[in-house]
C-alpha positions as CSV (number, residue, x, y, z in Angstrom):
1,M,-0.1,-0.3,0.0
2,R,1.1,3.4,-1.3
3,P,1.8,6.0,2.0
4,E,-0.1,9.1,1.8
5,S,1.3,12.5,0.1
6,L,3.0,14.5,2.4
7,R,0.6,17.5,1.4
8,P,-1.9,19.0,3.5
9,A,-4.7,17.3,3.0
10,P,-8.1,19.2,3.0
11,G,-9.9,19.6,6.2
12,T,-6.9,18.1,8.0
13,G,-4.9,19.2,11.0
14,V,-1.2,21.1,10.7
15,P,0.4,20.6,13.7
16,Q,0.6,24.0,15.7
17,V,4.2,23.9,15.8
18,T,5.0,22.7,12.2
19,P,8.5,20.6,12.0
20,D,11.6,22.2,10.0
21,V,12.4,19.0,9.0
22,V,10.9,15.5,8.8
23,V,13.0,12.0,9.2
24,I,12.7,9.1,7.7
25,G,13.7,5.9,8.2
26,E,15.0,3.2,11.0
27,A,14.9,3.3,14.5
28,L,16.5,0.8,16.5
29,V,19.1,-0.1,19.8
30,D,22.1,-0.1,19.1
31,V,24.1,-3.2,21.5
32,V,27.6,-2.3,21.9
33,T,29.9,-4.8,23.3
34,T,33.0,-4.1,24.3
35,P,36.1,-5.4,26.9
36,D,34.5,-4.0,29.5
37,G,30.8,-5.2,28.6
38,T,27.9,-4.5,26.9
39,I,25.3,-1.4,27.2
40,E,22.5,-0.3,24.5
41,H,21.8,2.6,23.1
42,P,18.9,3.9,21.0
43,G,20.2,4.3,17.2
44,G,19.4,3.7,13.9
45,S,21.4,6.4,11.5
46,P,17.9,8.2,10.9
47,A,16.8,8.2,14.3
48,N,20.2,9.4,15.4
49,V,19.8,12.2,12.7
50,A,16.6,13.0,13.8
51,Y,18.3,13.4,17.3
52,G,21.1,15.6,16.1
53,L,18.5,17.9,14.6
54,G,16.6,18.0,18.3
55,R,19.5,18.8,20.0
56,L,20.6,21.6,17.7
57,G,17.2,23.1,18.6
58,V,15.8,22.2,15.0
59,P,12.0,21.3,15.0
60,T,12.1,17.8,13.8
61,A,9.8,15.1,13.6
62,L,10.5,11.1,13.3
63,L,8.8,8.7,11.0
64,T,9.6,5.3,11.7
65,S,8.9,1.4,12.4
66,L,9.5,0.9,16.0
67,G,8.0,-2.2,18.2
68,P,5.5,-2.1,21.3
69,D,8.3,-3.4,23.7
70,S,10.6,-1.8,26.1
71,R,12.8,-1.3,23.4
72,G,10.6,1.1,21.0
73,Q,9.5,2.8,24.2
74,A,13.4,3.5,25.1
75,I,13.6,5.2,21.5
76,E,10.5,7.1,22.0
77,E,11.6,8.4,25.2
78,H,15.1,9.1,24.1
79,L,14.0,11.2,21.0
80,A,11.5,13.6,23.0
81,R,14.2,14.5,25.3
82,A,15.6,16.1,22.4
83,G,12.1,17.3,21.4
84,V,11.9,15.0,18.6
85,E,8.2,14.3,17.6
86,L,7.5,10.7,16.6
87,L,4.8,10.6,13.7
88,P,1.6,8.3,13.6
89,G,2.5,5.1,12.2
90,S,5.5,5.1,13.6
91,R,4.4,2.1,16.1
92,S,4.2,-0.6,13.5
93,A,6.5,-2.8,13.7
94,G,6.4,-6.5,15.7
95,R,9.5,-5.6,17.6
96,T,11.9,-2.9,17.5
97,A,15.0,-3.4,15.7
98,S,18.5,-3.8,17.2
99,A,22.4,-3.4,15.9
100,T,25.2,-5.5,17.8
101,A,28.5,-2.9,17.9
102,T,31.6,-4.9,18.7
103,I,33.8,-1.8,19.4
104,A,37.9,-2.6,18.1
105,A,40.5,-0.9,19.8
106,D,40.7,2.1,17.8
107,G,37.5,2.7,18.5
108,S,35.9,1.6,15.2
109,A,32.4,-0.5,15.0
110,D,31.9,-4.1,13.4
111,Y,27.5,-4.4,13.2
112,H,25.4,-7.4,13.5
113,F,21.4,-6.2,12.4
114,D,18.3,-7.8,13.8
115,I,15.6,-5.6,11.5
116,A,12.5,-6.1,9.3
117,W,11.9,-2.3,7.3
118,E,8.3,-1.8,6.6
119,L,6.6,1.3,7.1
120,A,3.3,2.1,7.7
121,P,1.2,3.7,4.9
122,V,0.8,6.7,6.9
123,A,2.6,10.0,6.4
124,P,3.0,13.6,7.6
125,Q,0.1,15.9,6.4
126,F,2.3,18.6,5.7
127,L,5.7,19.4,3.9
128,P,8.8,20.4,6.2
129,R,11.4,22.7,4.4
130,I,13.8,19.7,4.5
131,L,12.9,16.0,3.8
132,H,15.9,13.4,5.2
133,T,16.3,10.0,4.7
134,G,19.0,6.9,4.6
135,S,20.8,4.0,5.4
136,I,18.8,1.0,5.7
137,A,15.4,2.3,4.8
138,T,16.0,3.3,1.6
139,F,17.6,0.0,0.5
140,L,15.6,-3.3,2.4
141,A,11.8,-4.1,1.1
142,P,9.4,-3.4,1.7
143,G,10.0,-0.2,3.4
144,A,12.4,0.9,0.8
145,T,9.6,0.8,-2.0
146,A,7.4,3.5,0.6
147,V,10.7,6.1,1.2
148,R,10.6,6.2,-2.3
149,G,7.3,7.0,-3.6
150,L,7.4,9.8,-0.6
151,L,10.6,11.0,-2.1
152,E,8.7,11.0,-5.6
153,Q,6.2,13.1,-4.4
154,S,8.1,16.2,-2.2
155,H,11.2,16.3,-3.9
156,R,10.0,19.1,-5.9
157,E,8.9,21.3,-3.1
158,C,10.8,20.7,-0.2
159,M,15.0,20.2,-0.2
160,V,15.7,16.2,0.1
161,T,19.3,15.0,1.8
162,Y,20.5,11.6,1.7
163,D,23.2,9.4,3.7
164,P,22.7,5.9,2.4
165,N,25.3,4.4,5.2
166,I,26.0,1.4,4.1
167,R,25.8,-1.6,5.3
168,P,26.7,-4.4,3.0
169,A,25.6,-7.5,5.5
170,L,22.0,-5.9,4.9
171,L,22.1,-5.3,1.3
172,G,21.9,-7.8,-2.2
173,S,24.0,-7.8,-4.9
174,H,26.1,-4.8,-5.4
175,T,25.0,-4.3,-8.7
176,E,21.0,-4.1,-7.2
177,A,22.5,-2.0,-3.7
178,L,24.1,0.7,-6.4
179,A,21.1,0.7,-8.8
180,L,19.1,1.6,-5.8
181,F,20.9,4.2,-4.8
182,E,21.8,5.8,-8.2
183,D,17.8,5.4,-8.8
184,L,17.1,7.5,-5.9
185,V,19.7,10.1,-5.9
186,P,17.8,12.5,-8.5
187,L,15.2,12.8,-6.4
188,T,17.3,15.1,-3.6
189,D,19.8,18.0,-3.4
190,V,22.4,17.0,-0.8
191,V,23.8,13.5,-0.4
192,K,26.4,12.4,2.0
193,L,28.6,9.3,1.9
194,S,31.7,8.2,4.2
195,D,34.7,7.5,2.4
196,E,33.9,3.8,2.7
197,D,30.3,4.3,1.8
198,A,32.0,5.8,-1.4
199,A,34.7,2.8,-1.6
200,W,32.2,0.3,-2.0
201,L,30.1,1.6,-4.3
202,Y,32.1,2.6,-6.4
203,P,35.3,0.5,-5.8
204,G,38.3,1.3,-7.7
205,R,37.4,5.2,-8.2
206,S,38.6,7.9,-5.7
207,V,36.3,9.9,-3.5
208,E,36.3,12.7,-6.0
209,D,35.5,10.3,-9.1
210,A,32.6,9.1,-6.1
211,A,30.9,12.8,-5.5
212,A,31.4,13.7,-9.3
213,R,29.2,11.3,-10.3
214,V,26.7,11.9,-7.7
215,I,26.6,15.6,-8.7
216,R,26.1,14.3,-12.5
217,L,23.0,12.1,-11.1
218,G,21.3,15.4,-10.2
219,A,22.1,16.8,-6.7
220,Q,23.4,19.7,-5.6
221,L,25.5,18.9,-3.5
222,A,28.0,15.8,-2.6
223,V,30.0,15.1,0.8
224,V,32.2,12.0,1.8
225,T,33.5,11.9,5.0
226,R,37.0,11.0,5.6
227,G,37.1,10.6,8.9
228,P,40.6,12.1,10.8
229,E,41.3,13.1,7.0
230,G,38.4,15.7,6.8
231,S,35.8,16.0,4.2
232,L,35.2,16.4,0.5
233,L,32.2,18.6,-0.3
234,T,31.4,18.9,-4.4
235,T,28.8,21.2,-5.7
236,G,28.8,21.6,-10.1
237,S,31.5,24.0,-10.1
238,A,33.6,23.7,-6.9
239,T,35.1,21.0,-4.7
240,L,36.4,21.7,-1.6
241,H,38.4,19.4,1.5
242,V,37.5,20.8,5.0
243,P,40.3,19.2,7.4
244,S,38.8,17.1,10.9
245,L,39.3,18.6,14.1
246,P,41.6,17.0,16.1
247,S,39.4,14.6,18.9
248,M,40.5,12.2,21.3
249,V,38.2,9.0,20.1
250,A,36.3,7.1,22.8
251,D,34.3,5.4,19.8
252,T,32.5,7.0,15.8
253,I,29.7,5.4,16.9
254,G,27.3,8.4,15.3
255,A,29.5,10.3,14.4
256,G,28.7,10.4,10.9
257,D,25.2,10.8,11.7
258,S,26.2,13.9,13.8
259,Y,27.7,15.8,10.8
260,M,24.9,15.1,9.0
261,A,22.7,17.1,11.2
262,A,25.0,19.6,11.3
263,L,25.0,20.0,7.6
264,I,21.1,19.7,7.7
265,Y,21.4,22.7,10.3
266,G,23.4,24.6,8.2
267,L,21.1,24.0,5.3
268,L,18.4,25.3,6.9
269,T,20.3,28.5,7.8
270,R,21.9,28.9,4.4
271,G,19.7,26.9,1.9
272,T,21.2,25.8,-1.1
273,D,21.0,28.9,-3.4
274,G,23.9,30.3,-4.5
275,L,26.2,27.2,-3.2
276,G,29.1,29.1,-3.2
277,R,32.7,28.2,-2.0
278,E,32.9,30.6,0.9
279,A,29.5,28.4,2.1
280,V,30.5,25.4,0.9
281,E,33.3,25.4,3.4
282,N,31.3,26.7,6.2
283,L,29.4,24.0,5.9
284,G,31.6,21.6,6.2
285,I,33.6,23.5,8.6
286,L,30.1,23.2,10.7
287,A,29.4,19.5,10.4
288,S,33.2,18.7,11.2
289,R,32.8,20.1,14.4
290,A,29.8,18.2,15.7
291,A,31.5,15.1,14.5
292,A,34.2,16.1,16.5
293,I,32.4,16.5,19.5
294,T,30.5,13.6,19.6
295,V,33.6,10.9,18.9
296,R,34.9,11.8,22.0
297,R,32.3,10.3,24.0
298,Q,30.7,7.0,23.9
299,G,27.7,6.4,21.9
300,A,25.6,8.0,19.7
301,N,25.6,11.6,21.4
302,P,25.3,14.5,19.1
303,P,26.3,18.0,20.0
304,T,23.8,20.8,21.1
305,L,24.1,24.2,19.9
306,D,25.4,25.4,22.8
307,E,28.5,23.0,22.4
308,L,29.0,23.9,19.0
309,V,29.0,27.2,19.2
310,T,31.1,27.2,22.4
311,L,33.9,25.1,20.4
312,A,33.9,27.6,17.1
313,E,34.3,30.4,19.6
314,L,37.1,28.2,20.8
315,E,38.6,28.1,17.9
316,T,39.6,31.4,17.5
317,L,41.8,31.8,20.6
318,P,45.1,31.9,20.9
319,P,47.2,28.7,22.4
320,E,47.9,30.1,25.3
321,E,44.4,31.4,25.9
322,L,42.7,27.8,25.2
323,P,41.6,26.2,28.8
324,E,43.5,23.2,30.0
325,A,41.6,19.8,29.1
326,S,40.1,18.2,32.0
């Protein structure tokens, strides 16, 4: 069954405060295993992005699929603490999905998933300023078909951002996954890849080539994050390399999602009209700050707007005036 349109329906009410951003995609529990033990965190890339936007003070709503269980309740409460609205139809799964993350000594994470993705045939009755989607939700049937339908209906009337957040263990063949990805890109304005995503989608090609391919497919801005090597931002007329900020890494869970949330925040305040070199560089710097803060602490724990502002202010101080590390 096809989801209802994102357009306001005659006679229906629009929320008193219409979200600036609607995120569509999976929410799950990250079961994090380290040498010190196991702990559960609410997660899932789209849910992390929604939470990150909420922490930045952006009115945000999430359309997802949660089970009527304790994990689903924990995720809903987690999102509510950041001010994220869970849209009707999001309590539709038989059980809440999970991802087991095993943390290596360098802080990197290896994932195992227990997830089914089916989006209920409902959708918000309004158009946000930005619609974001990505990750498992755009590849895993049957929900991926519903996500594509929503993008088809809305992409001409609001900005669409997309982070495929490739999880090879959950995808079919490379050929099938690449076709799904490249079929969605023309419905988007901004696409973010990690360097691992780019290497998996376009093996043997440089990140510059991967970004250029995304632009040729129709996106206005293609971003490739490269961990400690910074990020690459490409438009139809320019390519910029933005360095990362030095950080002590606790783990990398949620770093890319924090980057994505801050990137969306920047797009809300700056827009995509006239994406000149300085505007693109500022977007990259802002998003890199958010990722740097996130990797310093465990789990998907993105910064608040106050933390981003404080970090920006510290960057302007001479070394002798910087506070000592605690």
